[in-house]
N, C-alpha and C positions, 0 to 999 in steps of 0.2 A: 539380314534379309534372306529369306529362303525362296528359291525359284525352282521351276520344273523344266525337265526336258522329256519329251515323249519317249516312252520305252516300248509300249505294246498296246494292242487293242484287239477285242474280239466281241462279237455279238453274243447275247445270251443272258440268262438270269444270273444275278449275283447271289451266291450262297453265303450266308453269314456263318463263318467258322467259329465265332464266339460261342455257338451253341454246342460245340464239341470240345472236350478236353481230355488229354491223356493224364491219368492220375499217377500220383507218386508210387502207387502199388503196381503200376504197369497196366492197369485196366483202362477202360474208356468209359466216360460218362457223356450221355447225349441228352440235351434238353429239347423236348418237343413243344414248340411254342403253342400250337393249336390245342394240345391236350393239357398243357401246363404240367408236364410230367418229366421227371428225370429217370432215365434207364441206365443202369450200370452194368457193363460187361467186363469179364475177366480178361487177362492178357491173352488167353486162348480163345476168346470169343464167346464164352459161355455167359448166359444171363445170370447175374448175381442178385439184383434187386431192382425195384422201381418204386418211386415215391412221388406224390403230388406236391407241387410247390405253389400252385395258384389254383383258382377255381374258375370254371367256365361260366359264361354269362347265364343267368337263370338259377344258378345254385346259391345256397345260403352261405353267407360268410364274407369275409373281407378279401378283396382281390389284390394280388401282388403282381406288379409288373416287373419282369425280369430283364436284365441288361447284359448278362454274360458271365462266363466262368472265370474263376481265378485258378492259378496252377495247383492249388491244394484241393481243388474239387468243389469249393464253395461257390454258390451262385450269388450274385449281387442283385438286389431288387429294391423297389419302393413299395411299402405296404400302406394302404389308406388307413388312417386312424379313425376308428369308429366313434361317432358322436362329436367329432371335431370338424372344424371348417365353417364355411359360410354358404348359405343359400338365401338369395333375395329374389322375391317374385314381384314383378310389376304387371298390373293389369287385372282382368277379371277371369272368371272361369272359361269364358269363350276365347279370349286372346290373352296370352301371357308371354312376357319376356322373363326368362329365368337366368340368373347369374349364379354360378357355383364355383367355389374355391375350396377344395378339400385340403386337409392336412395330411402329409405323408411322412413316413418314418423309414429311413434307410435300414435295410436288413441284410444279413448274410444267411443264406440257406445252407446249412452244413450237409455233409454226406449222409446224415441220418434223417434229413428232411425237416430239421428244426430251424425256426426263424430266430435269429439272434440280432437284436437291434444294435446299431452303432450310430455315432453322431447324434444330432438333435432332430426332432420333428421340424418340418418346414412346410411352407405353402406348396401345394401341388399344382397341377395344370388348371388354369382358369378356363371356364367354358361359359359361353352365352348361347342360349337356345330360344327359338321361337316355337311356341306351342299353341295350336289352334284346335278348339273342340267344336263339335257340331253333330249333325245327324249322319250316322254311318250305318248303312244297312237297316234303316228303320229304328235305330237306337242312338242315344246320345253317347258319343265316344270321342276319342282323340282322332282328329281328322288330319293333322299334320304335326310332326315333330322333327326339328332339325337344328343342329348346331350351326351357328353362323360365324363367318371368319372375321369377327370384330377385331379391329387393329390393336396391336400392342398388348394383347393378353399375355400374361406371364406363364412360364412353364418351369417344371422341375426336370433336370437332366442328369443323367449318370453316364459316365464313360469308364470302361474297364480295359486294362491292358497290362499283361504281366502281373506284378504284385501290387499295382497301384489302382486306386479307385478315385475318380474325380466326381464330385457331387456339386451341382450348381443349381441355383434358383435365379432366374433371369431378372428379378426385380430388386435384388438386394444390392446394397452398396459394396459389400464384400462378397461377391456372388459365388466364388468357386472355392471348395474345400477339398483337400487331398488326404486320403487315408491309405494305410498299408493293408495287406491282405487279411489282417486280423481286425480291421476296423479301427485301428488306432490313428489319431490325427497326426498329420505331418505338417500341414501349413494351410493357409488361406490367402487368396489374392484375387485380383481382378480390377476392372475399371468401374467407376460409379455410373449408374444409368443416368440418362439426360432427361430432365423434366420436360413435360409437354406443356408449353405455355399458351398455345393457340387452340382454342376449342373448335375452330373451323375445320381442323383435321378430321375430327369425328363427324361433324355435321355434313361435310362433303361425302364421307363414306356412306352415311345413312341415306343421303339423297340418291346416290348411285345404287346402293343395295336395294332399296325399296322400289326404285324405278324398274329394276330387272326381275324382281321376285314377287311383287305384291300387286293384287288387283287395284285399279285406281280408286275404287270406293273404300278400300281398307287402308289406304296409305296414311290417311290423317291419324287414325287410331294407333297404328303401329308407330308412326313418327312420335306421337305423344309418349308412348312407352319408352322409346329410345331416348327421348329428351330427358325423361325421368332418370333413366340409367346414367346417361352422360353427366347429369348434374349431381349424382350421388357420389359418395366416397368409394363405391365399388369400382367405378370406371378407372382404368389405368391412369395414374398420374405421371408415370415416366415411361419412356421407351425401354424395351428389354435391353439389358446390358450386353447380351450376346445372343446369337442365333442357334449355335450348336456347339458341341463339346466333344473332343477326342483326346485320347492319350497316345502319344507317340512312343514307339520303342526307344528306350533310353531315358524315360521319365520326364519328358516335356509334355506340357498340357497345351493343346490347341483350342482356342475359343474364337469362333467366327464373329467378326465385328458386325454389329447391327447398325446399318445405315440405310434408312428408308429412301434416301435420295439416289441410291445406287439401283439401277435396273436389274431385274432378275437374270437377264442374259449378259450381265457384266461380270468380270472376274470377281471372285470373292476374296475378301481380306481377312486375315487371321492374326490375332495376338498369340504369340508362342511364349509361354511362361516357363522359366527354369524352375527346378524344385525349390529354390530359395524363396520364390514368390516376390522378389524385389522388382519394382518396375524398371529399375536400371538394367535388369537382366531379361527384358522382354525383346524378342525378335518380332519381325513382321513377315508373315507368309502370304503369298498371293497364289490362288488356284484358278484354273481356266474357267471361262464361262460355261454354264450348263453342266458342270462337273460336281458331283457330290462325293466326297471322300468317305470310304468305309474303314480303311486301315492305313495307318502311317507308320512306316518302318524307319530305320535309321537313315536309309538312302533312297526310299521310294514312297510313292503314294498310290494306293489302290482304291478304285471307286467306279462309279457309273457316270457316263457322259451321255447326254441326250442330244440328238440332232434336231434340226428345225421341225421335223415331223413328229418328234416325241419318241423316236425309236432309240432304245437304250443299247449302249455298248459298254462292256467292261474294259477299263483302261488302266494302264500302269504308267506312271511317270517317274523319271529319275528326280530325286530331291537333291538340289544343289544349294549349298550355302554361298551367298554372295557377300564379299566383304563390304563393310559400311562405306558409303560414298560412291559406289558404282551403280 
């Protein structure tokens, strides 16, 4: 069991230092998330080069979502595989419910800006959207587009720390795979997702969602579209195997347990896997309510805690190992 003791706190914005790395040459590489660009500086602070690793919305090409640097200067990301994946449309041109499930490929972006694939392609983030068309400014156009928080949609996750890369897909029976800094596989482990046996879970969500977001006269039609989606093979058949993924300094993998019965303001529970991947080597971690970890060291956890008003504070906790039975 891993437990925490409060070490420090301060208000302000959390800055993700995974976007900056000191290179083996002594220089510094900085990844600009907004521009999708890496800028490399020499040890003396001179600009050496810059290269794009992703594309902004509206540009032509496949978008790569980046997750962080490795010590050798490579960036780790997921690239959407063109022409793969699933898109299913329910409804007419006026009202449509759209389900999308892309296929993504883990990639390393080296210091020359080249994308090097590793591992295997896997399902990406599932998305459900409501699209409504009609008269806009005297013309027929899209009147409303929005993703909806449909329950139990699956996600692809990547965590980077030191020389380790953890890649997870929350719907798989063996959901987490670990790679070294060259993309070579080390192991795979995790707990199997739980099957959803009761369809009323979805029906209750649809009732609440439509009551809050849809005009009374439109609810019947939207309900029919949701019923078609729920009855199809596209709707999630299992709950996600985990909620989030982190790599701890010292090569342990933290996977947040997905338990829909636990309230959002309750402590979060985590499975902590040793590099062996054996379930006999799994620890249990508990983090405080309303606290989201961003970095886990050998003896601390750094992250953001929100108070009852939603105000964010950066907090650091001591990480304490508690012997079994206590």
